[in-house]
C-alpha positions in Angstrom: 170.2 2.3 35.5 168.2 -0.6 37.0 165.8 -3.2 35.9 162.1 -2.1 36.1 158.7 -3.6 35.6 155.6 -2.0 34.1 152.1 -3.4 34.0 150.1 -3.4 30.8 147.1 -1.1 31.1 143.5 -2.0 30.2 143.7 0.4 27.2 146.8 -1.5 25.9 145.1 -4.8 25.3 146.2 -6.6 22.1 148.9 -4.1 21.4 152.2 -5.6 20.0 155.2 -5.5 22.3 157.2 -3.4 19.9 154.5 -0.8 19.6 154.1 -0.8 23.4 157.8 0.0 23.7 157.6 2.6 21.0 154.9 4.3 23.0 156.8 4.2 26.3 160.4 4.4 25.0 160.2 6.2 21.7 164.0 6.6 21.4 164.6 2.8 21.5 165.3 1.5 17.9 163.4 -1.6 16.7 166.7 -3.4 16.1 167.7 -2.8 19.7 164.4 -4.1 21.0 164.6 -7.2 18.9 168.1 -7.8 20.4 166.8 -7.3 23.9 164.0 -9.9 23.2 166.4 -12.3 21.6 168.8 -12.2 24.6 165.9 -12.5 27.1 166.4 -9.1 28.7 162.9 -8.1 27.9 160.3 -10.6 29.3 156.6 -10.7 29.8 155.4 -12.4 33.0 158.8 -13.8 33.3 158.8 -15.5 29.9 160.9 -14.8 26.8 158.9 -13.1 24.0 159.2 -11.8 20.5 158.8 -8.2 19.4 155.5 -9.1 17.7 154.0 -10.6 20.8 150.6 -9.2 21.7 150.0 -8.0 25.2 147.1 -8.5 27.7 146.0 -6.2 30.4 147.8 -6.9 33.7 150.8 -8.5 32.2 154.2 -7.5 33.7 156.8 -6.3 31.2 160.5 -6.5 32.4 162.3 -3.4 31.3 166.1 -3.8 31.3 168.6 -0.9 31.8 168.6 1.2 28.7 170.7 4.2 27.7 168.8 7.5 28.0 168.6 9.0 24.5 167.0 12.4 23.9 163.9 12.2 21.8 163.7 14.7 19.0 160.7 17.0 19.5 157.7 16.2 17.2 156.9 18.6 14.6 153.5 20.2 15.0 150.9 18.8 12.6 149.8 21.4 10.0 146.7 23.2 11.0 143.5 21.9 9.4 141.3 24.5 7.7 138.2 25.0 10.0 135.9 24.5 7.0 137.5 21.2 6.1 137.3 20.1 9.8 133.6 21.0 10.0 132.9 19.1 6.8 134.7 16.0 8.1 132.9 16.2 11.5 129.6 16.2 9.6 130.5 12.8 8.2 130.4 11.2 11.6 127.7 8.5 11.9 128.5 7.3 15.4 130.8 8.4 18.3 131.6 7.3 21.8 134.7 7.1 24.0 136.1 4.2 22.1 134.9 4.4 18.5 134.1 6.8 15.7 132.3 5.8 12.5 132.2 8.0 9.5 130.6 7.9 6.0 133.7 8.2 3.9 133.1 10.2 0.7 133.7 8.8 -2.7 137.0 10.0 -4.1 138.8 10.7 -0.7 141.9 8.5 -0.2 142.2 7.0 3.2 146.0 7.2 3.2 148.7 9.1 1.3 150.8 7.8 -1.6 152.5 8.9 -4.8 150.7 12.0 -6.0 148.3 12.1 -3.0 148.6 15.1 -0.8 145.1 15.2 0.7 143.9 12.1 2.5 141.8 11.1 5.5 144.7 10.0 7.6 146.1 13.5 7.4 142.8 15.1 8.6 142.1 12.9 11.6 143.1 15.6 14.1 139.7 17.2 13.2 138.0 14.2 14.8 139.7 14.3 18.3 136.6 15.9 19.9 138.7 16.9 22.9 140.6 13.6 23.3 144.3 13.5 24.0 144.6 10.8 21.4 144.4 11.2 17.7 141.9 8.7 16.1 143.5 5.8 14.3 142.5 3.9 11.2 141.7 0.2 11.8 140.7 -0.8 8.3 140.7 0.7 4.8 138.4 1.6 1.9 139.6 2.3 -1.7 139.7 5.9 -2.7 136.6 5.6 -4.9 134.6 3.3 -2.5 132.3 5.2 -0.1 130.7 4.2 3.1 131.2 3.1 6.7 134.8 3.5 8.0 135.7 2.8 11.6 138.2 4.7 13.6 139.6 3.9 17.1 139.9 6.7 19.6 142.8 5.2 21.6 145.7 2.9 20.8 144.3 0.1 22.9 141.0 0.2 21.1 142.8 0.3 17.8 144.5 -3.0 18.7 141.2 -4.6 19.6 139.4 -3.4 16.5 142.3 -4.4 14.2 142.2 -7.9 15.8 138.4 -8.1 15.1 138.9 -7.1 11.4 141.7 -9.7 11.0 139.4 -12.4 12.2 135.8 -13.0 11.2 134.2 -11.0 14.0 133.2 -8.1 11.7 130.3 -8.4 9.3 130.6 -6.0 6.3 127.9 -5.4 3.8 128.5 -3.5 0.5 126.1 -2.3 -2.2 127.2 -2.2 -5.8 125.6 -1.5 -9.2 127.0 -3.9 -11.8 126.9 -4.1 -15.5 124.9 -7.3 -16.2 122.7 -9.6 -14.1 124.5 -12.4 -12.3 123.5 -16.0 -12.9 122.6 -17.4 -10.5 121.1 -14.3 -8.9 122.6 -15.1 -5.5 125.4 -17.4 -4.2 128.9 -17.7 -2.9 132.1 -17.0 -4.7 135.1 -19.0 -3.3 137.9 -17.9 -5.7 141.5 -17.5 -4.6 143.2 -14.2 -5.4 146.8 -13.0 -5.8 148.6 -9.7 -6.5 150.2 -9.4 -9.9 152.0 -6.8 -12.0 150.4 -5.9 -15.3 150.1 -3.1 -17.9 147.8 -1.2 -15.5 150.3 -1.5 -12.6 149.8 -3.8 -9.6 146.4 -5.4 -9.4 144.5 -8.4 -8.0 143.7 -11.4 -10.2 142.0 -14.8 -9.9 144.6 -17.4 -9.0 144.9 -21.2 -9.4 144.0 -23.0 -6.2 147.4 -24.7 -6.1 149.3 -21.4 -6.7 151.6 -20.8 -3.7 150.9 -17.1 -3.9 147.1 -17.5 -3.8 145.0 -16.3 -0.9 141.6 -17.7 -0.3 138.8 -15.2 -0.9 135.1 -15.7 -0.2 132.2 -13.4 -1.1 128.5 -13.9 -0.6 126.3 -12.0 -3.1 122.6 -11.4 -3.6 120.7 -9.5 -6.3 118.4 -6.9 -4.7 117.0 -5.5 -7.9 117.8 -5.2 -11.6 117.0 -3.1 -14.7 116.2 -5.6 -17.4 119.3 -7.8 -17.7 121.7 -4.9 -18.3 122.3 -3.5 -14.8 121.8 -4.9 -11.3 122.0 -3.8 -7.7 124.0 -6.3 -5.6 124.5 -6.9 -1.9 128.0 -8.1 -1.3 129.3 -9.7 1.9 133.0 -10.4 1.9 134.0 -13.2 4.3 137.7 -12.5 3.7 139.4 -9.2 3.3 141.6 -9.3 0.2 142.6 -6.2 -1.7 140.0 -5.4 -4.4 138.3 -8.7 -3.6 134.7 -7.5 -4.4 135.8 -5.8 -7.7 137.6 -8.9 -9.0 134.8 -11.3 -7.8 132.2 -9.2 -9.7 134.3 -9.5 -12.8 134.3 -13.3 -12.3 130.5 -13.2 -12.2 130.6 -11.5 -15.6 129.0 -8.5 -13.9 131.7 -5.9 -13.3 131.0 -3.0 -11.0 129.9 0.1 -12.9 132.7 2.5 -13.4 135.5 0.1 -12.5 137.9 0.9 -15.3 140.8 -0.9 -13.6 139.2 -4.4 -13.7 136.6 -4.3 -16.5 137.5 -6.7 -19.3 137.1 -5.9 -23.0 134.5 -8.7 -23.4 132.4 -7.3 -20.5 130.3 -4.2 -21.1 131.2 -1.9 -18.2 130.6 1.2 -20.3 126.8 0.9 -20.2 126.6 4.1 -18.2 127.5 6.0 -21.4 124.3 4.7 -23.1 122.0 5.9 -20.2 121.4 9.6 -20.0 122.5 11.0 -16.6 124.2 7.8 -15.3 127.5 8.4 -13.6 130.7 6.7 -14.8 132.2 6.8 -11.3 132.8 3.6 -9.3 129.5 2.3 -7.9 130.7 0.5 -4.7 129.5 1.5 -1.3 130.2 0.1 2.2 126.6 0.1 3.4 127.0 -1.4 6.8 129.4 -2.8 9.4 128.4 -4.9 12.4 131.2 -5.7 14.9 131.8 -6.4 18.6 132.1 -3.2 20.5 135.4 -2.9 22.5 133.4 -2.1 25.6 130.8 -4.9 25.1 127.8 -5.6 23.0 127.5 -5.2 19.2 127.8 -2.0 17.2 125.8 -1.7 13.9 126.5 1.3 11.6 124.9 2.0 8.3 125.7 4.7 5.7 123.5 6.3 3.0 124.6 6.1 -0.6 126.9 8.8 -2.1 125.3 11.4 -4.5 126.4 9.7 -7.7 124.9 6.3 -6.6 121.7 8.0 -5.4 121.3 9.5 -8.8 121.9 6.1 -10.5 119.3 4.5 -8.2 116.8 7.2 -9.1 117.4 6.7 -12.9 117.1 3.0 -12.7 114.1 2.9 -10.3 116.0 1.2 -7.5 114.6 2.0 -4.0 117.1 2.0 -1.1 115.9 2.4 2.4 117.6 5.3 4.3 120.3 4.2 6.6 119.1 3.5 10.2 120.7 5.4 13.0 123.8 3.7 14.4 123.1 1.6 17.5 124.9 -0.5 20.1 123.1 -3.7 21.1 123.5 -6.1 24.0 124.9 -9.4 22.8 
């Protein structure tokens, strides 16, 4: 066993060192890698590093002698029903060698959890389209939120897109139907949020600005149309990405999102759907558009049409939404 050096590939840009090792040396435990970093046996370009260090193309990673441990063979992923695979492929809004964008349906969880057996993450093999890599999630939407969801087609692209979503390089636009008409009709909400445990389980709530657990949350909103003063169509642009940020900020506006039983307050009429014939009581929140830097250059803009229950609500209320424009990649 001897010391070796490997060069970080272009497709591995922004990947964490521990994930890079997991890809190349899957039998090496995380604890062992951390010890190798701590003792300086693993280095990048000759410098000591931590396991969480992000790598750049062309950097040289020093690989110390390591025991050869057999890797247990991976279990084959369960086969995806051809009909389910076809349905998922029809959701694709955009695809190239780096990125896939889909219009996630309302009601489909993005990842598994207690009591969840069917979720998008478990179906992503249907979106390989001949690639050796399985697509990877780079951001999330709630189960009952529909709309644009981005997937990375390689691990390196996943790292780049995840970095873009962590910063402010991605512009996200949501549409919502809310119970009430915000006053003023447009503006910015800068209200800190925190996660709390309550009678309905873990949830997000408005926090005091000096609360050490608070995280800054900013949302721009604009009223696009309204039905009297009882229901309104809002455009929401989150400038931060806190859990349930839009849902809690709409409650703070005294205009909760229609169908949001988790966050509606007793003093706010979020049950107005019951008084309008044919209006759905499902959550009315849709990720309408995403604009982001494309990993290969330029800017990618993807829009998604409304889900069926929101289309029906728009027809009932007389709201007129333009069809989604075809996805496009523009030069910067």
